C-alpha positions as CSV (number, residue, x, y, z in Angstrom):
1,X,-154.8,-44.8,184.0
2,X,-157.5,-43.0,185.7
3,X,-156.6,-40.5,188.6
4,X,-157.4,-41.0,192.9
5,X,-156.2,-38.7,195.4
6,X,-156.4,-37.7,198.7
7,X,-159.2,-35.7,199.8
8,X,-157.1,-32.9,201.5
9,X,-153.4,-32.3,199.0
10,X,-152.2,-30.3,197.3
11,X,-152.3,-29.4,194.3
12,X,-150.0,-27.0,192.2
13,X,-149.7,-25.7,188.3
14,X,-147.6,-27.4,186.4
15,X,-145.5,-25.2,183.9
16,X,-144.0,-25.7,181.0
17,X,-147.8,-27.0,179.4
18,X,-149.9,-25.8,176.5
19,X,-154.7,-26.8,177.0
20,X,-154.7,-28.5,173.0
21,X,-157.7,-26.7,171.4
22,X,-159.3,-28.8,168.0
23,X,-161.2,-27.7,165.3
24,X,-165.4,-29.5,166.4
25,X,-163.9,-30.5,169.3
26,X,-164.7,-27.2,172.0
27,X,-165.5,-30.0,175.0
28,X,-162.3,-32.0,174.8
29,X,-159.6,-30.4,177.9
30,X,-156.9,-31.9,177.1
31,X,-153.5,-30.2,177.2
32,X,-149.9,-30.6,176.1
33,X,-146.5,-31.4,178.6
34,X,-143.3,-29.8,177.6
35,X,-141.7,-31.2,180.9
36,X,-139.7,-33.6,179.3
37,X,-139.0,-35.4,175.1
38,X,-142.5,-37.3,175.9
39,X,-144.3,-34.4,175.2
40,X,-147.4,-36.3,176.5
41,X,-150.8,-35.3,175.7
42,X,-153.3,-35.9,178.8
43,X,-157.0,-36.1,178.8
44,X,-159.4,-34.9,181.0
45,X,-159.1,-37.0,184.3
46,X,-155.3,-38.7,183.4
47,X,-152.4,-38.4,183.9
48,X,-148.8,-38.6,181.8
49,X,-146.4,-41.4,181.5
50,X,-143.9,-40.3,184.3
51,X,-148.0,-40.3,186.6
52,X,-146.3,-37.0,188.5
53,X,-148.8,-34.7,186.4
54,X,-152.3,-34.8,186.1
55,X,-155.6,-32.6,184.1
56,X,-157.6,-30.9,185.9
57,X,-160.6,-29.9,184.3
58,X,-157.9,-28.4,181.5
59,X,-155.3,-27.5,184.2
60,X,-152.0,-29.2,184.4
61,X,-151.5,-30.4,188.0
62,X,-148.4,-31.5,189.3
63,X,-149.1,-34.2,192.7
64,X,-145.3,-34.5,193.3
65,X,-145.6,-30.7,195.4
66,X,-144.9,-30.6,198.9
67,X,-143.8,-33.8,199.5
68,X,-141.1,-35.8,200.1
69,X,-139.6,-37.5,196.7
70,X,-136.1,-38.6,197.9
71,X,-134.8,-39.7,201.4
72,X,-131.1,-40.2,202.3
73,X,-130.4,-41.8,206.0
74,X,-127.2,-41.9,206.7
75,X,-125.3,-42.9,209.4
76,X,-123.3,-39.7,210.9
77,X,-119.6,-42.4,211.5
78,X,-119.8,-42.0,207.9
79,X,-119.0,-38.3,208.5
80,X,-115.2,-36.7,208.7
81,X,-114.5,-35.3,212.2
82,X,-111.0,-34.6,212.4
83,X,-111.2,-31.5,214.7
84,X,-113.8,-32.8,217.0
85,X,-113.5,-31.4,221.5
86,X,-115.5,-33.2,223.9
């Protein structure tokens, strides 16, 4: 799957990865993500299984940096209010 990204998207360098270099394939820019047990081998311009990390020119980047990934809205009446002064 190819990567489609926004023009003003801020990308951060990912942690826990290594570059894969094979003998005779110097232009190949694959990386191996070591964040989870999948150990994805990601080619240049592709995403990992999680669709969260992408390979940009041999460097792994995280796509959710500085974005809200989970949000929950609860009513205030659900919270216990024991001592409240009007």
